[in-house]
C-alpha positions as a Markdown table, in Angstrom:
| # | Residue | x | y | z |
|---|---|---|---|---|
| 1 | Unk | -111.7 | -53.6 | -50.0 |
| 2 | Unk | -112.7 | -55.9 | -47.2 |
| 3 | Unk | -111.2 | -58.6 | -45.1 |
| 4 | Unk | -111.6 | -62.1 | -46.4 |
| 5 | Unk | -113.7 | -64.6 | -44.4 |
| 6 | Unk | -112.2 | -67.9 | -43.4 |
| 7 | Unk | -114.2 | -69.7 | -46.1 |
| 8 | Unk | -112.8 | -67.4 | -48.8 |
| 9 | Unk | -109.2 | -67.9 | -47.5 |
| 10 | Unk | -109.7 | -71.7 | -47.6 |
| 11 | Unk | -111.0 | -71.5 | -51.1 |
| 12 | Unk | -108.0 | -69.6 | -52.5 |
| 13 | Unk | -105.2 | -71.3 | -50.5 |
| 14 | Unk | -105.2 | -74.5 | -52.5 |
| 15 | Unk | -102.7 | -75.3 | -55.3 |
| 16 | Unk | -99.7 | -77.5 | -55.7 |
| 17 | Unk | -96.5 | -77.1 | -53.7 |
| 18 | Unk | -93.0 | -77.4 | -55.1 |
| 19 | Unk | -92.9 | -81.2 | -54.6 |
| 20 | Unk | -96.3 | -82.0 | -56.2 |
| 21 | Unk | -95.8 | -79.5 | -59.0 |
| 22 | Unk | -92.3 | -80.9 | -59.7 |
| 23 | Unk | -93.7 | -84.4 | -60.0 |
| 24 | Unk | -96.4 | -83.2 | -62.4 |
| 25 | Unk | -93.9 | -81.3 | -64.5 |
| 26 | Unk | -91.7 | -84.5 | -64.8 |
| 27 | Unk | -94.7 | -86.6 | -65.6 |
| 28 | Unk | -96.1 | -84.3 | -68.3 |
| 29 | Unk | -92.6 | -83.9 | -69.8 |
| 30 | Unk | -92.2 | -87.7 | -70.2 |
| 31 | Unk | -95.7 | -88.2 | -71.3 |
| 32 | Unk | -95.1 | -85.9 | -74.2 |
| 33 | Unk | -92.1 | -87.8 | -75.4 |
| 34 | Unk | -93.7 | -88.2 | -78.8 |
| 35 | Unk | -93.1 | -84.5 | -79.5 |
| 36 | Unk | -89.4 | -85.0 | -79.6 |
| 37 | Unk | -86.5 | -85.1 | -77.1 |
| 38 | Unk | -86.7 | -81.4 | -76.1 |
| 39 | Unk | -90.0 | -81.8 | -74.2 |
| 40 | Unk | -88.8 | -84.4 | -71.8 |
| 41 | Unk | -85.5 | -82.6 | -71.3 |
| 42 | Unk | -87.4 | -79.4 | -70.5 |
| 43 | Unk | -89.7 | -81.3 | -68.1 |
| 44 | Unk | -86.7 | -82.8 | -66.4 |
| 45 | Unk | -85.1 | -79.4 | -66.0 |
| 46 | Unk | -88.2 | -77.7 | -64.7 |
| 47 | Unk | -89.5 | -80.6 | -62.6 |
| 48 | Unk | -86.1 | -81.4 | -61.2 |
| 49 | Unk | -85.7 | -77.8 | -60.2 |
| 50 | Unk | -89.0 | -77.7 | -58.5 |
| 51 | Unk | -88.3 | -80.9 | -56.6 |
| 52 | Unk | -84.9 | -79.5 | -55.5 |
| 53 | Unk | -86.7 | -76.3 | -54.2 |
| 54 | Unk | -89.1 | -78.5 | -52.3 |
| 55 | Unk | -86.3 | -80.5 | -50.7 |
| 56 | Unk | -84.3 | -77.3 | -49.9 |
| 57 | Unk | -87.4 | -75.7 | -48.4 |
| 58 | Unk | -88.1 | -78.7 | -46.2 |
| 59 | Unk | -84.4 | -79.0 | -45.2 |
| 60 | Unk | -83.8 | -75.4 | -44.2 |
| 61 | Unk | -87.1 | -74.7 | -42.5 |
């Protein structure tokens, strides 16, 4: 084991936050509406929850 360099930390610290991930989940859920009504409902539940967590994290920080 060794300590990561700054370049390695920058490389792995990416990704989506709660807000961006929630918007993506909502978008993918509604884009897949042709699979039936369950997919958008699931996307709304998951994406909405992620957006709520984002707002709560920003509010109580």
